[in-house]
Every structure is written in C-alpha cells, then in structure tokens.
N, C-alpha and C positions, 0 to 999 in steps of 0.2 A: 504496499500500501503506500508506504514511504517512497519506494522508488517509483510509483505512479506518479506522484506529487511533485518528485523533486523531477522528474521526465517534464511534466506538462509547465513547469516553472521556467525550464529551460527552451521548452522549444518555442520557436520564433511565433511571435502572435503577430496578427494584420495590425498595422499601424493604424491607429484610430487619430480621426482628423478631428481637430478641435475648431469646434466652428463658434462663433458668436452668438448668443443666443437670440433668437427669433424675435425683431420687437413688433409684436402684431397690438390688436383693439387691445387687449387687456392691461400693456403696458402703456399704452396710449391714454387710455384713461384714468389708471392709476396716475400718471405722470400729470395731468390735467389736473385732478383734482389737488393734488399735493401744491403745483405750483399755484394754481388759483388761490388755495388757502392761506399760501403765505404772502400773495399780493393784496388782498382785498381784507383780510382778517376775517372772515366768515368760515362757517364751517360746512361743507359740500356733504348736501344729504344722497347725493347719486347722480349718476350720468343717463341721460334720457337719449343720447345718439353719439355713434362712434360712425366717422366715414373717411376714407382716403380724401386727400386733397389732392388738387392737380400735380401739386408737386413732389408728389411722393410722401407727402408729410400725412397729418391726421388733422382732422377737424372733430371737436370733441364737444356736446352740450352737456354742459354740468350745471345741477341744478342746487343753489346753497339758498341757507336758511339766512335770511338778512334781519328781521324782526320775529324772535321769539315770542309768542303771547298765550295767557290763558282764557280760554280754552287751547290746545292746541291747533285745532280746525281754523283759528282765524291768525294763525303765523303768517308771515308775508316772507314768501320764495323769490326766487330770481333763477332766471335761465340765461347761463353764460354761456357763449360760442368763444371755445379757446382753439387758437391755431398752434399747432405742433409742427418743426420740421421734423425731416427724417430721423433724426438722432433722438425725437423725444422732446426738446427744450422745445418751452414756450416762444412764440415769436409775437403773437396779439391774441387781445383777448375783448368781449366786449359784451354787455347785456343784453340781451335782445327780449327779455320778457320780464315782467312781475307780478306775481299774482299771490291770492290766498289759498293757503293750504286745502281748504275746503271745497274751493272752487271747481266746477268741471270746466273741460277744455272746449271754447267756444268752436 
C-alpha cells in the first residue's frame, strides 16, 4: 500500500492551469453593493437587476434603504444604477427611483 502511494506521488501529473476566477454577475452584484454603500453611506437591501454593459463591464441596479421608518412598510428605498468596468471597479452611479417599501410598482 505504501508502495502505491509513493508511486502515485512520484508519477507525473497533468499540469494544472491556474486561471483567474471568472468575474460573473454574482461578483458584479457584490462589488456594486459594497462600493455604493461606501459612497452613499446607506445599507444595500438587495440587487434587482444585473446586465452586461456595452464595454464588457456590468450595469447593476442596487436597492438601498435611505430612510428607515416605523412601521417598516413606510420606509423609503431607492434604486441606484451602478456601472462597473471589466474588473468590477465602480465607474459611475445614479439614483433612478425612490419609493416607499410598501408601494407596488407602477
């Protein structure tokens, strides 16, 4: 048994390529939330959209709690459109909508 282990350890193995982790929509969503929270100082509630932009970056819509209220259904939230480059770095952001938590979409 020990001979088999040593034979396996000394046998040539296939070279494994180390590739950079793929930066997909999950990475873009996390990066957008973290960057936006740092800039505007409000807590990100979630992500409502992620799409590729024309320059191979990402466009992420982040929903943010702007004014917490009691009851919670009257809190004010906002949707921010966040543009990220290929590396996931924030390029620009803008608020596109502000709404009450309990309000239905129009």
